N, C-alpha and C positions, 0 to 999 in steps of 0.2 A: 464653302470655306475660303474665307478672306486671307489676305497675305499675312496678317498679324497672327491668325491662329495657326498657319503653317510655320511661321517662324518661332513660334512658342514650342511646337512639336519638335522642330529640328533641334532646337536648344535641349529639350528634355532628352532627346536620343543621344545627342553627344554627351551629355552629363551622365547618363547612364552607362554608356560605353566606358567613359573615362573612370567611373567608379569600378566597372568590373574589370578593367585593366589594372587599376591599383590593388584590387582584392587578390587578383591573379598573381601579381608581383609579391604579395605579403605572403601567399601561399608556398610560393616557390622559395622564398627565403627562409620560411619556417621549416619546410622540407629540408633545405640545404643544411640547416643548422641541426636538424635532428640526426641527418645523415653522419655529420661531422661528429657528433657527440657520440653516436653509436658505434664510430669506426674504432676497431681495435688498436691499441697502442703497439707500436712496432717492438719486437724483442730486441732489436739493436740500438744502441747508442751511437750518434752520428758527432763528428768533430771536423771542422774545416781547418785543413793546415795550411793551404794557399790559394788565394785568388789573384790571378793576373789578367792584365789587359793588354790585348794582343791587337797590333795594326798591321793591316795588310794595304799596301799602297797599290792602287789602282789608277786607271787612266783618269777617271774624275776626282781623284783626291784618296784620302785614307778611309778604309773600312774598319771599325773597331768590333772587336769581339772579346769574349772573356772566357778564361778556362779557370776550373776549380779542381783542387786535389783534395779529397775527402778520406777519413778514416771511420770505418764501421766496424763495431763489435759488440759482443753480448757480455763481456766481462766474465766469460765462463769458458775461455780456451779458443774462441772462435774470433777472428779478424781478419779484415780485408781492406784494400784500398782500391780507389778508382779515380779516374781523371775524366772531367766532363768538359765540353766546349759549347757555348751557345753565344747569341747576341746580347742576351741578359744574365746577370749573376744568377738569380734564382732558378734559372732553367738549367745553367751551367752546374749548380750544386746539385739539383735532381738528378741530371745524367751522371754525375761523378757517384752519387750514392748508389744508383742502381748498378753501376759497373763495380763498386765496391762489395755489394751484395752477391755479385755473381764471382767474385775473386777472393773468396773466403779459404783461410787456411786454419787448420787446427794447430794450437800451441801446446805441447805438454807442459803443464804445470804441477810441481810436486811442492807441498808445503807452503804455497803462495810464493814459490821463485822458481827460476829455470832449473832443469835438471842436472846441466853441466856447462863448462865455459863453451863459447861458441863465438865464431866471428863472421862478417858478412862484408862482402865487397861489391861495389857497383861503380863502373868508371873511376873517377878518382876517389870515390869515397870509401871508407873502411870503419867499420863499428865493431867494438869488442863487448861482448856480455858476459857478465861473472855472476853465479849465484851469491846470495846474500841472507844473512839470518834474519829472523823476526825483528821489526823495529828499525830496519834500515830504511824502508820506503823505496820508492822509485827514484834512483839517483840518475837522471836522464833529463835531457831538455829538449824543447821544440817538438818535432814531429815524431821523434823516438819516444818521447814521454807517453804522448797520446796513444801511440800503438800498444805500448806495454799496458798501460792503464786500461784500454778497452779490450784487450786481450785476458785480463784478469790477473795480471802479475803484481803483486804487492810489495815485494822486496827484491832488488836487484841492482846491480853495480854496471854501469856503461861507460865507454868512452868513444866518442866520435872523432875521427882524423881525418884530414886533408880537405874537406869541403862542408860547407854550411848551406849548400843547395838543398831545399826541402825536398825536391824530386829524388835527388841522388841519395839522401839521408833514409827516405822512405824505402827505396828498393834495396839499399844496402841492408836495413832492418830485417826486411822481409826475406833477404837472401841468408841471413843468420837464422832467423826462426824456422825456416824450412829445413834447416840442418839439424834441428833439435830432436833427439830421442828419448823416450822414456826408458826408466830402468827395464821395463818388462819388454820392450823392444830390443834393448841391448842384449839382455839375457836370451831372449829367443834367437838373435842373430849369431850369438857365439854358442849357443847350444849348452850352457851351463845353467847351475842354479841360482836364481835371482838373489839369493842370500850371500853369494860368492862375488857379486857386483859391488865394486868400490868406486862411486863416482867422485871425481875429483872437480 
């Protein structure tokens, strides 16, 4: 076998290996696409409230990272918030979403609104919630609006006082929502008939 024949065989082998490699990559991409399409949709809706860049000063300079504040809810009374930190924004959002799903609370909703007046506090933040009739809508702004909408509230009046910091607003909002009680819960706690309860 001369050198020219060996060279041709080597070229053929390399060409075949390249074709097999390309075919393997195509199969992997197709498999990944099928898995992505087959993956069930999450029952929760997600919203980004805030993304901040954080700088840590070290001996060699500054190291940057990102923090994300996320709200997650099913629009059926369940809602939660979470904070995630990472070197990249997508990873920070993913961590915040996972934290929010582990930090869910149930919000009692009656006729599309809250069952009674309630207020919540966190640090300098204070927020007030008042029930509202049909057609009012969600009268809130920023993070508070996202929380109420993802919880499934359709009509409510709110007032945020003393701070616009989204972290404080979110925690004050959840402080208020945790205080809510349904008519059934109030009647049971008082030991009286539910028909005698008059919610103001």
